N, C-alpha and C positions, 0 to 999 in steps of 0.2 A: 213179945211186946217190948221187953227190956232191951233186946238186941236192936230193935228199930230205934228206940230212944238213944241207945249208945251210938249207933251210926249217925243219927241226926246231930248228935253233939260232936262226933269225931270229924265229920266231913269239913265243917268250918275251920277246925283246928289244923287239919292237914293243908287246906287251902291257904291259911295264914302262914304256915311254916314254909310252904312253897314260895309264896310271895316274898317272904323275908330272904330266902335263899337267892331268889332272882335279883332282888335289890342289892344284896351283898355282892353277887357276881358282877352286876353292872358297875357298882362302885369300884370294885377291884380292877375291872377292865378299863374304866376311865382313868384310874390312877396309873395303870401300866402304860396307857396311851400317852398321858401327860409326861411320864418319866421318859419315855422314848423320844417324844418331841423335844424335851429339854436337852436330852443327850445329843440329838442331831443339831440343835440350834447353837452352833459353836460360838457365834458372836453375841448371843443372848438378846437379839432384837425382837424376839417373839414371832418371827417368821422364818421359813426355810427357803434358802436360795437354791438354785441348781447345783452350785458347788457343794453346799451342805448335804444335799440329797445324794450326791455322787461320792461323798467322802467315805473312807474305809469304815467309819463307825456306822454308816447307813447299811452296810452289808450284814450286820448282826441281827437285824429284825425282819419280820415279815409284815410289810405295810404297803399301803397304796396312798398316793397323794395326787389329787386332781385340782389343778388351778382353776376352780370354778368361776372366779371373777375375772380371770385373764390378766391379773396384775403382775405376773411373773414371780410371785412369791406364794408359798404355801402357809396358810394360817392354821391354827389348831383345828378349826372347823372343817378344813379341807384335807385333814390328815386322818387316816384310819388304820388301825391295826387289823391284820387278817389272821384268822385262825384256821387250822386244818380241821376237817370233819372228824369228829370223834376225839378231839384233843381233850385231855382231862382238864377240868376247871379247878380252881382253888377251893371250891366248896364241895368237891367230891364227885360231881357228876361228869358227864361228857357234854361238850359243846356241840349242839346239833347244827346251827347255822355256820356256814363257811365265813361269814363276815360279821364283825362286831356290830356294825351298823350298816344300814342301807346307804349306798352312795346317792347323791342327788340325782334327780331325774336327768336322763341324758348322759350321765357319766358312765363310761364303759368299765366293766370289770375285767381284770387281767385274765 
């Protein structure tokens, strides 16, 4: 009976810890994405042009950019970092999905 009570108390604690780890991983991924975007945004206008996406600095990262609104520029919401399957995360696990976030509907994956 004690072991059932122990399990009943332990399960919510484990779920809470997993949720915190997931939130931390999302925050770290978002910070990494923002840092890469700032690095590529050479003129600091908040968008990425074709020239900025083709610059040597753009070769250092693994990313995709889809001009979803067709304005010829990439905004932060159109920019996504890509992870390899099984890549270690900053919180000690491995990243299962290949993409940090799902692209918009109709956007092709490389």
